[in-house]
LOFI-298191 format. One line per field, with one value per atom (N, C-alpha, C): y, x, z; residue in three letters; residue number from 1. Coordinates in steps of 0.2 Angstrom, whole numbers. Example, Ala and Ser with C-alpha at 12.3 -4.5 7.8 and 13.67 -1.06 7.14 Angstrom:
Y c(-28_-22_-16_-11_-5_0)
X c(66_62_66_64_68_64)
Z c(39_39_39_35_36_39)
kolza c(ALA_ALA_ALA_SER_SER_SER)
lumdren c(1_1_1_2_2_2)
// end
This chain:
Y c(-6_0_6_11_17_17_12_11_15_17_20_15_13_8_11_9_11_5_4_-2_-1_-6_-6_-9_-12_-15_-20_-24_-29_-34_-36_-40_-36_-36_-32_-36_-33_-36_-41_-38_-43_-49_-49_-55_-59_-57_-61_-64_-61_-64_-69_-68_-74_-80_-78_-84_-88_-84_-87_-92_-89_-93_-100_-99_-105_-110_-107_-112_-115_-111_-114_-120_-119_-124_-130_-129_-134_-138_-135_-138_-142_-140_-144_-150_-150_-155_-161_-159_-163_-169_-175_-181_-183_-182_-184_-179_-181_-176_-173_-177_-174_-168_-170_-165_-159_-160_-154_-150_-153_-149_-145_-148_-144_-138_-139_-133_-128_-130_-125_-121_-125_-122_-117_-118_-114_-108_-109_-103_-99_-101_-97_-93_-96_-92_-87_-88_-83_-77_-78_-73_-69_-73_-69_-65_-68_-64_-58_-58_-52_-47_-49_-44_-41_-45_-43_-38_-39_-35_-28_-26_-19_-16_-20_-17_-17_-19_-20_-27_-28_-35_-40_-39_-44_-51_-51_-58_-62_-59_-63_-65_-63_-65_-70_-72_-77_-84_-86_-93_-98_-102_-107_-112_-114_-119_-116_-110_-107_-106_-104_-103_-110_-115_-122_-124_-122_-124_-121_-114_-110_-109_-113_-112_-113_-117_-119_-115_-111_-108_-103_-99_-94_-96_-102_-104_-104_-98_-96_-94_-96_-94_-87_-84_-77_-72_-74_-69_-73_-76_-80_-76_-78_-75_-80_-78_-82_-79_-83_-80_-81_-76_-77_-76_-81_-81_-77_-73_-70_-72_-72_-74_-67_-68_-62_-60_-54_-52_-45_-44_-37_-34)
X c(4_0_4_2_6_12_13_18_17_22_22_24_19_20_21_27_28_29_24_24_30_33_38_35_29_26_31_34_39_35_29_25_19_19_14_8_2_-4_-3_1_2_5_10_14_9_5_0_-5_-7_-12_-8_-2_2_3_5_5_-1_-7_-14_-15_-13_-14_-10_-4_1_-2_-4_-6_-12_-17_-23_-22_-17_-16_-12_-8_-5_-10_-14_-19_-24_-26_-30_-27_-20_-17_-15_-15_-13_-18_-16_-20_-21_-16_-16_-20_-25_-29_-25_-21_-17_-12_-9_-5_-8_-14_-19_-21_-22_-24_-18_-12_-6_-5_-6_-5_-11_-17_-22_-20_-18_-16_-10_-5_0_-2_-6_-9_-13_-17_-21_-17_-12_-7_-4_-2_1_-4_-10_-15_-16_-16_-17_-11_-5_1_1_-1_-1_-6_-12_-17_-14_-11_-9_-3_1_7_6_0_-2_-3_-4_-5_1_6_12_14_16_19_14_8_3_4_7_9_13_17_21_17_11_6_1_1_-4_-3_-8_-9_-11_-7_-8_-13_-12_-17_-24_-25_-31_-34_-30_-32_-35_-31_-34_-40_-40_-46_-53_-52_-58_-59_-55_-55_-62_-66_-73_-78_-77_-82_-85_-82_-85_-88_-89_-92_-100_-102_-109_-111_-116_-118_-120_-122_-124_-118_-114_-108_-102_-99_-93_-87_-83_-78_-72_-67_-61_-59_-59_-57_-49_-46_-39_-37_-34_-32_-25_-25_-18_-16_-10_-7_-6_-6_-6_-12_-11_-17_-19_-25_-27_-32)
Z c(0_0_0_-4_-4_-9_-12_-17_-23_-26_-33_-38_-43_-47_-54_-58_-64_-69_-73_-77_-83_-84_-90_-96_-96_-101_-105_-101_-104_-108_-107_-112_-115_-121_-125_-125_-127_-128_-134_-139_-145_-143_-139_-137_-133_-129_-125_-130_-135_-139_-143_-145_-149_-144_-138_-133_-132_-132_-132_-138_-144_-150_-149_-147_-147_-141_-136_-130_-132_-135_-138_-143_-147_-152_-149_-144_-141_-136_-133_-129_-133_-139_-144_-146_-147_-150_-145_-138_-133_-132_-132_-131_-124_-120_-113_-109_-105_-101_-96_-93_-87_-90_-95_-98_-101_-103_-106_-100_-94_-88_-86_-86_-84_-89_-95_-100_-98_-97_-95_-89_-84_-77_-78_-82_-84_-87_-92_-96_-92_-87_-83_-78_-76_-71_-75_-82_-86_-87_-88_-89_-82_-77_-70_-68_-70_-69_-73_-79_-83_-81_-79_-76_-70_-65_-59_-59_-64_-65_-66_-68_-69_-63_-57_-51_-46_-48_-44_-43_-37_-35_-32_-33_-31_-33_-39_-42_-37_-33_-28_-22_-22_-16_-18_-24_-26_-22_-20_-17_-22_-25_-30_-27_-21_-18_-18_-16_-16_-23_-27_-34_-37_-36_-38_-34_-28_-24_-26_-28_-30_-37_-41_-49_-52_-49_-52_-48_-43_-39_-43_-47_-51_-58_-59_-65_-65_-66_-67_-74_-76_-83_-84_-78_-79_-77_-73_-71_-69_-75_-74_-71_-66_-63_-61_-59_-56_-50_-44_-38_-38_-36_-35_-28_-25_-18_-17_-12_-11_-4_-3_3_8_14_18_22_25_29_26_24_21_25)
kolza c(MET_MET_MET_GLY_GLY_GLY_GLU_GLU_GLU_VAL_VAL_VAL_VAL_VAL_VAL_LYS_LYS_LYS_GLN_GLN_GLN_ASP_ASP_ASP_LYS_LYS_LYS_ALA_ALA_ALA_ILE_ILE_ILE_SER_SER_SER_MET_MET_MET_GLY_GLY_GLY_LEU_LEU_LEU_ILE_ILE_ILE_LEU_LEU_LEU_GLU_GLU_GLU_LEU_LEU_LEU_GLN_GLN_GLN_ARG_ARG_ARG_ARG_ARG_ARG_TYR_TYR_TYR_THR_THR_THR_GLU_GLU_GLU_GLU_GLU_GLU_ILE_ILE_ILE_ALA_ALA_ALA_LEU_LEU_LEU_GLU_GLU_GLU_ARG_ARG_ARG_ASP_ASP_ASP_GLU_GLU_GLU_ARG_ARG_ARG_GLU_GLU_GLU_LYS_LYS_LYS_MET_MET_MET_GLU_GLU_GLU_LEU_LEU_LEU_VAL_VAL_VAL_GLU_GLU_GLU_VAL_VAL_VAL_TRP_TRP_TRP_ASN_ASN_ASN_TYR_TYR_TYR_CYS_CYS_CYS_ILE_ILE_ILE_ILE_ILE_ILE_ALA_ALA_ALA_TYR_TYR_TYR_ALA_ALA_ALA_GLU_GLU_GLU_SER_SER_SER_SER_SER_SER_ARG_ARG_ARG_GLY_GLY_GLY_ASN_ASN_ASN_GLU_GLU_GLU_ILE_ILE_ILE_PHE_PHE_PHE_LEU_LEU_LEU_ASP_ASP_ASP_ASP_ASP_ASP_LEU_LEU_LEU_HIS_HIS_HIS_GLY_GLY_GLY_LEU_LEU_LEU_ASN_ASN_ASN_LYS_LYS_LYS_TYR_TYR_TYR_ILE_ILE_ILE_ASN_ASN_ASN_THR_THR_THR_GLY_GLY_GLY_ARG_ARG_ARG_HIS_HIS_HIS_GLU_GLU_GLU_ASP_ASP_ASP_HIS_HIS_HIS_PRO_PRO_PRO_CYS_CYS_CYS_VAL_VAL_VAL_TYR_TYR_TYR_ILE_ILE_ILE_SER_SER_SER_LEU_LEU_LEU_LEU_LEU_LEU_GLY_GLY_GLY_ARG_ARG_ARG_PHE_PHE_PHE)
lumdren c(1_1_1_2_2_2_3_3_3_4_4_4_5_5_5_6_6_6_7_7_7_8_8_8_9_9_9_10_10_10_11_11_11_12_12_12_13_13_13_14_14_14_15_15_15_16_16_16_17_17_17_18_18_18_19_19_19_20_20_20_21_21_21_22_22_22_23_23_23_24_24_24_25_25_25_26_26_26_27_27_27_28_28_28_29_29_29_30_30_30_31_31_31_32_32_32_33_33_33_34_34_34_35_35_35_36_36_36_37_37_37_38_38_38_39_39_39_40_40_40_41_41_41_42_42_42_43_43_43_44_44_44_45_45_45_46_46_46_47_47_47_48_48_48_49_49_49_50_50_50_51_51_51_52_52_52_53_53_53_54_54_54_55_55_55_56_56_56_57_57_57_58_58_58_59_59_59_60_60_60_61_61_61_62_62_62_63_63_63_64_64_64_65_65_65_66_66_66_67_67_67_68_68_68_69_69_69_70_70_70_71_71_71_72_72_72_73_73_73_74_74_74_75_75_75_76_76_76_77_77_77_78_78_78_79_79_79_80_80_80_81_81_81_82_82_82_83_83_83_84_84_84_85_85_85_86_86_86_87_87_87_88_88_88_89_89_89_90_90_90)
// end
């Protein structure tokens, strides 16, 4: 809190879209369901990290156990969302 954040835009939106295209292609070609889920989890974390990086260092507070635990909680047809668990006290 109270930090000054200056983004350096190390990853552009164009690069994120290209990564999405490649991950989507790789996921579609993967036959093993376990490997496919690992690819999906890695891609989800990449997107979360990209979104959180605009807010500062919140990415280092991610609780991956909590993310996996609540990943299906926000699956509603009318208002889909993803719960992101953070470590620490707020």
